[in-house]
N, C-alpha and C positions, 0 to 999 in steps of 0.2 A: 504494500498500498504506499501511495506515495506520502511525503512529510506534510504537503499541502493538507491533503484529504486527512489525514490523521489530525493535523491540529484542529482541523474543521469540525471533524466527529467530536474531538474533547469538550471544544466550546460548546456544542450542542448538547453534552451529556451535563456538562456544568449548568446549563441553562435550563434542562430538563429536571434537575434537581431543585432548583428553586420553583419552578410548575408543580413538582409533586409535594412540595411543603405545602404549597398554596391551594393546592388540589385537596389536601388533608384537612386542612383548617375550612375549607369550604363545603368538603363532601357532598356536593351536589349530586344527587341521585339520577343516573342515566339509563341504568339497565336493572330490571328485575329478572332472577332466574325462577321460573317456576317450574318446581320438580311435582310433575302431575301424580305419578307413582313410583314406587321400588318395582313395582312388577314389570315383567320383561318376557318376550319369546323368544330372547337368546340368553346363551351363557357364555358370553365373552372371556375369554383368558386377562384380559387387561382390564375388566369393569372396575372403577375405582368404587362403586356402591355395592358390590357383591350382589346384583340384582338377580331374582330367579323369576321364574312363571307363575308362583304362588301369589294369592292374593294377599295383601297386606291391610291390617285392622288401621283405623282410626284417620282413614285418609278422608280429605275434604269431601263435603258434597257440592252438587252442581251449584246450590244456592248460596252455600258459604263462599265458595269461591267468588261468585258473581258479587256478593255483598264487601268481600275483600277489596276486590277491584274498585267497586263504588266508593268505599270510604278512601282510598289512596287518590282518585279522582276528584273527590271533593277536596281533599287536604293539599294536593300537589296538581301542577301541570301534566296531566295524562299525555300531552303530544309531545313534550320532551322526554317521555320515557319510553324505553324499548324493551318488551316482554321477551324474554329468551325462555322457549317452552322446551324442557327437556323432560325425561319419564323416569324411569329408565326406557321405557319405550312407551312415549306420550300417547300415541294411538291405541293402546290398550284400555286407553278412557274413553267410553263412548260418548261422553258429553264435551269430550275436548274442542269441538270447532261452536258448539253452541255457546260455550264459556267464551271462546276467544272472538266469536262474532258480536258477541254483547259488549267486549272489551274494546273491538277496534268500532264498530259502528255506532255504538250508544256513549262509548265513553273516549273515544279517542286516542286510544293507546295504538302504537304499531307493532308488529309480533313478527318471530321468527321461530322456526320450527328446528330441532334437532331430533333424527328419527334413523334407526336403523334400515328403514326404508322395505322392509317385508309387507307390510299391511297398508301401502300406498297403491291401495286398488283403485279402481274407477268410483265407486262411491265416496270413497275418502278425500280423493281428489277433488270431485265435485264440493264436498262439504267445506274444505280448505279453501277453495275459491269465494265461497259465499262468505268465508270468515276473512277474506281480505288478506292472506297469507302474504307477507311481503318477502321473506328471504327461507329458503329452506338449505339444511346441512345434513348429508344423508353418508352413512357410514360404509366405506368398501374399502376394506383393509389388503385384499389379496386378489388374485386370479381364482379361478371357479373354484377349483379343489380346496386349496388350502384355506379360502374364504371359509368354506362351508364348515371345516372341520374346526377353526381357529374359534367361531360363533357357535358351534356344535346345532346348526341348522341346516337339514338336508336342504337340497335346490335354493338356498339363500340367494346365492350369487345371481344365478338366472331371473329369479323372481323379483330382483332389486334392478337389475340393467332393463328388464321389461317395464317395471314401473317407473324408472326415469325416463324411458320414451313416450310413455302416457304423459307423464308431467310435462315433458316438453310440448308436445302437442297441445296440453291445455292453453298453454301460453298465458299464464297469468301471474307466474311466480318471477319478480324481480330478478332476483339471482339463485341460481342452482348452483350449491356448493357440494364437492365430496370430498369428506373427511378420511383420512389414512393413517393409522397408527401403525409406525414400523416397528419392527423387532428383528432378530437375527435369521428368522425363517424367511422374511418376507421383502427384506431389504435390496436383494437381487431381482425383484418384479418391478422397481419402483419405475423403469423406462416404459417397460411392456404396459403397466395400468395407466401411466401417464398417456399413451397413446391409445386406449381404450376410450379414457374418458375427453380425449380432444375429439375423437371421431363420434362420440355421442353428443357432443355441444356442451358439455359442461362449462360454466361460467367463470367457476372458481374450484382451486384445487388445495386444500390445506392439509399440509403432511406435517406430523409430530412423533416424536418417539414413544416408546411404551414408558411410562413415567411408574416409578414406583409408589404405587396407590394402590389400595383397596386388594383386589383378588390378584392383580398383577404381582405382588409382592410373592405370591405361589409360585412364580414362573421366572425368578430372578435369572435363570439361564438364557432368557429371550432376551432381556435388557442390551440397548446397543452400547458399544464401546467409544471412545473418544474418535478412533478413525472413521467408524461406522457414521456416526454423528455429523463429521467432518464431511463424508461422502455425500450426504443427504443434503446438507446446506450447499455444496458445492453445485450440485444437482440442481437445486433451485436457482441459484443465480444464474445457471447457462439458459433457463427458461424464464426468467425475469421479463426480457424484451417480447415475449411472445402476446402478442394482444387479443389472441383468440382463446387464451384460457389463462387466469391470472393463477400463479403459483404462491403460496405462502407459507411461510413456517407456523407452527402453533406458538403457545404463548409461554411455553416452559423457559425460564431463565434467561440471563444475559449472558449473550454470545461471542463478547469481545469485539473490537473494533476491525475485523475483518469480514462480519457478518450481520452488525448489527445495522440496521435500516437497509440492509443489502439482500436480507431474504424475508423481511416483514416491511410492509408500509408505514413502520413506526419504529421509535427506540422502546427496548424493554420497560415495562412498567406495568407491576401487579396492582390491580385498581381493586383487590377483593376488600370490600368492607369500606372503601373510600367512597366508589361511586358505583359499586353494585352489590347488591344484596340479593338475597333470595328468600322463597317459602319454600320449607319441605312439605312431603308429603304427608308428614304428620301434625300440622298446624307450627312448627317451629319456624322462626325467624333466624336467618343465618347468613353466611357469606356465600363463596361459592361452594356449590354443592361437592365438588371435588375433595375439598377440605376434610379431614378426618373429624368425625362429630364428637368430639369432647363436649363433655355438659359444660364445663366453664367458656366453650366459645359460641354456646346458643346465646342469643341475645334476648329473645323473648318468645312469646307466643300468641297468635291472633286470637285465641281464646279470651285471653287476659290484658292484652297490649294493645295500646293504638301505634301502627305502624310509624307513622310520621314523628311520633314521641320517641320511639326507639331509635330511630335514625337519627334524631337530633341528639338525644343524649347518651346513647350507647355506643357499641362497636369503636370503644376508645382504643384497644387492645390493638387494632388494624389501622388505626389512624397517626400513628408515632411513626417518625423518620427512623426510628431504631425496632421496629417490630420484629424483624428476624437478624437481629444482632447477636453474634456469638464472635468469640475470641479469633476463632480461623478466619472467618469472614471479613471482620476489621482489618486483620493483617493484609487483606488484598490491596494491590492498588487501584482495583476499580471500586472498592467498596462504595465510594461516595456515588457512584453512578447505577450500580447494581442494587444497592441496598439491602443485601442479603437475600436476592432473588425471588423466587414464586413461593406464595404460601402454601400452596398445595403439595408442594414437595419439602417443607419444611416440618421440622419434628419439634413440636412444642412442648414436649417432655423432655427430650434430651437436648432442646435448646441448640440444633443444628440443622444445616440442609441434609437433606436424605441423598439428594444428587444436585452438582454444580455443572451444569454444560461446559461452562466455561473451563473449568478444571479438567473436563473430560477430552475436551477438542485440544487444548494447548498443553497440558501435561499427561493427559491419558490416564488420570488417577481414577 
């Protein structure tokens, strides 16, 4: 990297620290993650929530979630808040589109959906259209045989591909994104899968490593090493200028000067608890659902608490510049820019990062 470009990036990162400090102070809400359910029709090896197909108790009823969105729209500006709907398979909820149609058409929210794509049949596509779905992110990790095995669903890959074609034909979603989680067994398929997505006419491809969260910790032999992460980042850089399909890296961690703003459209910044909040399937108010659900991190519950009051007066652990500070990270020359990495890979019990992509890339630790 040229000296001038390096100096410019360092300056931008210095400015970003000041911006982060201001954002933590203002904590203006931009995104709500709605976890519809822990139920899922897949059993993925990397699932951060250990989701299963069984029915879970204590899920919000249709009217309860509508009332909650109505309360937020009364207390805050709904047009400035994006609702990120996850599940773990949100289409398991038969009332999903009824609720989101109410949130968009009557309250003024915008929303996007994260799904494994298996249930995107004709009926659900029509419902999503009426509910004014803005963006959809569909999970495809591997080519056919390996994808089906990794997610424990027969014929999943073919079903998803056909459903994407139907979704493209319906022509109402602004952005169709495919998310791919890479591990040691599928990293060599990255180029082939890229070409499949290009042929399908996908708007955006989001690639990320298998992170040490949830069920993934049962398969640590699949985690990428530093050279493999570097291979992924270099691949993304080669596709950066292809205007037919955006390719971007996931949100995990600071990547060093060679890759910051090169593989994502932004410099690394973990916003959880600052301008991102979530409501979990069991009524709890939380931050990013990928974070370990330790009791002391739960911020409230909609049965007993007003969401705006919780947003204004709690989440304090997440709004300090030293929220993921540890002795090891503080010694790093990039501490002021990284500020401890992603919260979903932070170990709040041992007070350390479970995974630092910068160290893996540059020191292969």
